[in-house]
VEXDREN-2710 file (C-alpha; in Angstrom, 1 decimal):
% VEXDREN-2710
k/r/px/py/pz
1/UNK/8.4/-7.2/22.4
2/UNK/7.3/-7.3/18.6
3/UNK/3.5/-7.5/18.5
4/UNK/2.1/-10.5/17.0
5/UNK/0.4/-10.0/13.6
6/UNK/-3.6/-10.7/13.6
7/UNK/-4.8/-12.8/10.4
8/UNK/-8.3/-13.7/9.5
9/UNK/-9.1/-16.9/7.4
10/UNK/-12.6/-16.5/5.8
11/UNK/-13.5/-20.1/4.3
12/UNK/-16.4/-22.3/4.6
13/UNK/-14.1/-25.4/4.6
14/UNK/-13.5/-26.1/8.2
15/UNK/-11.1/-28.6/8.0
16/UNK/-9.2/-26.3/5.8
17/UNK/-9.4/-23.6/8.3
18/UNK/-8.2/-25.7/11.0
19/UNK/-5.1/-26.7/9.0
20/UNK/-4.3/-23.2/8.3
21/UNK/-5.0/-21.9/12.0
22/UNK/-2.7/-24.8/13.4
23/UNK/0.1/-23.5/10.8
24/UNK/-0.5/-19.9/11.5
25/UNK/-0.2/-20.2/15.1
26/UNK/2.9/-22.1/15.1
27/UNK/4.4/-19.4/12.8
28/UNK/3.6/-17.1/15.9
29/UNK/0.8/-15.3/14.2
30/UNK/-2.8/-14.6/16.0
31/UNK/-5.4/-16.4/13.7
32/UNK/-8.8/-16.9/13.9
33/UNK/-11.5/-18.0/11.5
34/UNK/-15.0/-17.4/9.9
35/UNK/-16.8/-19.7/7.7
36/UNK/-18.8/-17.1/5.5
37/UNK/-18.2/-13.5/4.4
38/UNK/-21.1/-12.5/6.1
39/UNK/-19.7/-13.5/9.5
40/UNK/-16.6/-11.7/8.4
41/UNK/-18.4/-8.3/8.0
42/UNK/-19.7/-8.4/11.5
43/UNK/-16.5/-8.4/13.0
44/UNK/-14.0/-5.1/13.4
45/UNK/-11.9/-6.1/10.2
46/UNK/-9.6/-3.2/11.0
47/UNK/-8.0/-5.0/13.7
48/UNK/-6.3/-7.7/11.5
49/UNK/-3.4/-7.2/9.3
50/UNK/-4.4/-9.8/6.8
51/UNK/-7.2/-11.6/5.4
52/UNK/-7.2/-15.0/3.6
53/UNK/-10.3/-14.9/1.6
54/UNK/-12.0/-18.1/-0.4
55/UNK/-14.0/-16.9/-3.2
56/UNK/-16.7/-19.6/-3.6
57/UNK/-18.4/-19.6/-0.6
58/UNK/-22.5/-20.0/-0.1
59/UNK/-24.2/-16.3/0.1
60/UNK/-21.6/-13.4/-0.3
61/UNK/-18.5/-14.6/-1.9
62/UNK/-14.9/-13.6/-1.6
63/UNK/-14.9/-11.2/-4.7
64/UNK/-18.0/-9.5/-3.3
65/UNK/-16.3/-9.3/0.2
66/UNK/-13.2/-7.6/-1.3
67/UNK/-15.1/-5.2/-2.9
68/UNK/-17.2/-4.4/0.2
69/UNK/-13.6/-4.0/2.0
70/UNK/-12.8/-1.1/-0.5
71/UNK/-16.0/1.0/0.3
72/UNK/-15.1/1.1/4.0
73/UNK/-12.6/3.7/5.5
74/UNK/-11.1/1.7/7.8
75/UNK/-10.8/-1.7/5.7
76/UNK/-9.8/0.1/2.4
77/UNK/-6.1/-0.5/2.7
78/UNK/-6.7/-3.9/4.6
79/UNK/-4.4/-6.6/2.6
80/UNK/-5.8/-9.6/1.6
81/UNK/-4.8/-12.9/-0.4
82/UNK/-7.5/-15.2/-2.4
83/UNK/-7.1/-18.8/-1.7
84/UNK/-9.6/-20.4/-4.1
85/UNK/-10.4/-23.1/-6.8
86/UNK/-11.3/-20.8/-9.3
87/UNK/-8.1/-21.2/-11.4
88/UNK/-8.0/-19.7/-14.8
89/UNK/-6.4/-16.3/-15.8
90/UNK/-9.6/-14.4/-16.0
91/UNK/-10.3/-15.3/-12.4
92/UNK/-6.9/-14.2/-11.2
93/UNK/-7.2/-10.9/-13.1
94/UNK/-10.1/-10.5/-11.5
95/UNK/-8.9/-11.1/-8.0
96/UNK/-6.0/-9.0/-8.6
97/UNK/-8.2/-6.2/-10.4
98/UNK/-10.3/-6.2/-6.7
99/UNK/-7.4/-5.0/-5.4
100/UNK/-5.8/-8.7/-3.8
101/UNK/-2.1/-8.9/-3.0
102/UNK/-1.9/-12.3/-3.7
103/UNK/-3.6/-15.2/-5.2
104/UNK/-3.0/-18.6/-4.3
105/UNK/-4.9/-21.4/-6.3
106/UNK/-6.2/-24.6/-4.4
107/UNK/-5.2/-26.8/-3.9
108/UNK/-2.2/-25.5/-2.6
109/UNK/0.7/-26.6/-0.2
110/UNK/0.8/-25.1/3.4
111/UNK/4.6/-24.3/2.9
112/UNK/3.6/-21.8/0.0
113/UNK/0.5/-20.4/2.1
114/UNK/3.0/-19.6/4.7
115/UNK/5.6/-17.8/2.4
116/UNK/3.1/-15.8/0.8
117/UNK/1.5/-14.4/3.9
118/UNK/5.1/-13.5/5.4
119/UNK/5.8/-11.8/2.3
120/UNK/2.6/-9.6/2.2
121/UNK/2.9/-8.9/5.8
122/UNK/6.7/-7.9/5.1
123/UNK/5.5/-5.5/2.4
124/UNK/3.6/-3.7/5.0
125/UNK/6.3/-3.0/7.2
126/UNK/7.3/0.9/7.3
127/UNK/10.6/1.8/5.7
128/UNK/13.9/2.2/7.5
129/UNK/14.4/5.2/9.3
130/UNK/17.6/6.0/6.9
131/UNK/15.2/5.7/3.9
132/UNK/13.2/9.0/2.7
133/UNK/10.0/9.6/3.8
134/UNK/8.2/10.5/0.8
135/UNK/8.5/10.6/-2.9
136/UNK/6.9/13.4/-5.2
137/UNK/6.9/13.8/-8.9
138/UNK/4.7/16.9/-9.6
139/UNK/1.2/16.2/-8.4
140/UNK/2.3/12.7/-7.6
141/UNK/3.1/12.1/-4.0
142/UNK/3.9/9.0/-1.9
143/UNK/4.0/9.2/1.8
144/UNK/6.3/6.3/2.8
145/UNK/5.8/6.5/6.5
146/UNK/1.7/6.4/6.2
147/UNK/1.9/4.3/2.9
148/UNK/-0.4/7.0/1.2
149/UNK/-0.7/7.8/-2.4
150/UNK/-2.0/11.1/-3.7
151/UNK/-2.7/12.4/-7.1
152/UNK/-3.1/16.1/-7.1
153/UNK/-4.4/16.3/-3.3
154/UNK/-6.7/13.2/-4.0
155/UNK/-6.2/9.8/-2.5
156/UNK/-5.4/7.1/-4.3
157/UNK/-5.7/3.6/-3.2
158/UNK/-2.9/1.0/-3.9
159/UNK/-2.6/-2.4/-2.8
160/UNK/0.8/-3.1/-0.9
161/UNK/2.3/-4.3/-4.1
162/UNK/1.1/-1.5/-6.2
163/UNK/2.3/0.7/-3.8
164/UNK/6.0/-0.7/-3.4
165/UNK/6.1/-1.1/-7.6
166/UNK/5.3/2.9/-7.7
167/UNK/7.7/3.6/-5.1
168/UNK/10.4/1.6/-6.7
169/UNK/10.0/3.2/-10.2
170/UNK/9.4/6.7/-8.7
171/UNK/12.6/6.4/-6.4
172/UNK/14.4/5.6/-9.3
173/UNK/13.1/7.9/-11.9
174/UNK/14.9/7.3/-15.3
175/UNK/16.0/4.2/-14.5
176/UNK/14.9/1.0/-16.5
177/UNK/14.0/-2.1/-14.0
178/UNK/13.6/-5.5/-15.8
179/UNK/10.7/-7.4/-14.8
180/UNK/13.2/-9.9/-12.7
181/UNK/14.6/-6.8/-11.0
182/UNK/11.4/-5.7/-10.3
183/UNK/10.0/-9.3/-8.8
184/UNK/13.6/-9.3/-6.8
185/UNK/12.8/-5.7/-5.5
186/UNK/9.0/-5.9/-4.5
187/UNK/8.4/-9.8/-3.9
188/UNK/10.6/-11.7/-1.5
189/UNK/12.4/-14.5/-2.9
190/UNK/10.6/-17.4/-0.8
191/UNK/7.8/-16.5/-3.2
192/UNK/7.4/-17.8/-6.8
193/UNK/5.8/-15.4/-9.2
194/UNK/5.8/-14.9/-13.0
195/UNK/6.7/-11.7/-15.2
196/UNK/3.1/-11.9/-15.9
197/UNK/2.3/-10.8/-12.7
198/UNK/4.4/-7.6/-12.9
199/UNK/2.4/-6.7/-16.0
200/UNK/-0.8/-7.3/-14.2
201/UNK/0.2/-4.8/-11.2
202/UNK/1.5/-2.2/-13.7
203/UNK/-1.7/-2.1/-15.8
204/UNK/-3.6/-2.2/-12.5
205/UNK/-1.7/0.5/-10.7
206/UNK/-1.4/2.9/-13.5
207/UNK/-5.6/3.0/-14.0
208/UNK/-5.3/4.6/-10.6
209/UNK/-2.7/7.3/-11.0
210/UNK/-4.8/9.5/-13.2
211/UNK/-2.5/11.8/-15.7
212/UNK/0.9/10.3/-14.8
213/UNK/-0.1/6.5/-15.8
214/UNK/1.9/7.8/-19.1
215/UNK/5.0/8.2/-16.7
216/UNK/5.1/4.4/-16.3
217/UNK/6.7/3.3/-19.7
218/UNK/7.2/0.0/-21.0
219/UNK/10.8/-0.4/-22.9
220/UNK/9.8/-3.6/-25.2
221/UNK/12.7/-6.2/-24.3
222/UNK/14.1/-4.4/-21.4
223/UNK/11.5/-3.8/-18.6
224/UNK/9.7/-0.6/-17.1
225/UNK/11.2/2.9/-16.3
226/UNK/9.5/6.2/-14.7
227/UNK/9.7/8.9/-17.1
228/UNK/9.2/12.7/-16.8
229/UNK/6.1/14.1/-19.0
230/UNK/7.4/15.4/-22.2
END
């Protein structure tokens, strides 16, 4: 029997939490809620498969909680989605810069949230047995089983989306992928995202892979390619 995924909602709006919990449980997820970031950090967060985080909460904000997650060995790879009324492009870029796997603006439809939850959890699944277990280019190595990346032996912390994006380009080295092809490969069809989302994730991922950033090349008018260093 497949184990049910565990999701924690962190939001100070109790009515909204109740709506999300009802729908998450109806979709056969194990779901709980806390009403502040301070409550969240008292829990063993490593037991969860996904966090849904509000940003504007009394005390510690969702952005601050996200930064805290990245400092912990057991929580730094934990996927999370921001659900927030902070809806400017600058806010969204800040959220993605903190490692968010997705960013949903309030007010939102519950169906949209459920689709994005499903998409992020699907991306966290292990690859099929027929797929390669690892990818490597010189000192850049990707472990597809344990979902880890190292650069010259040093661990690199990527979000799930960044990981899938890098794996796609490295596994097809020398092939140009249009933004639309990347969206179709990395993001499921039931999630609506824009070309700009691809650019944001590429920029963020490049910053993390050190001297191999130059291997991720944008071909103007075509898309992205992983090229060998010259």
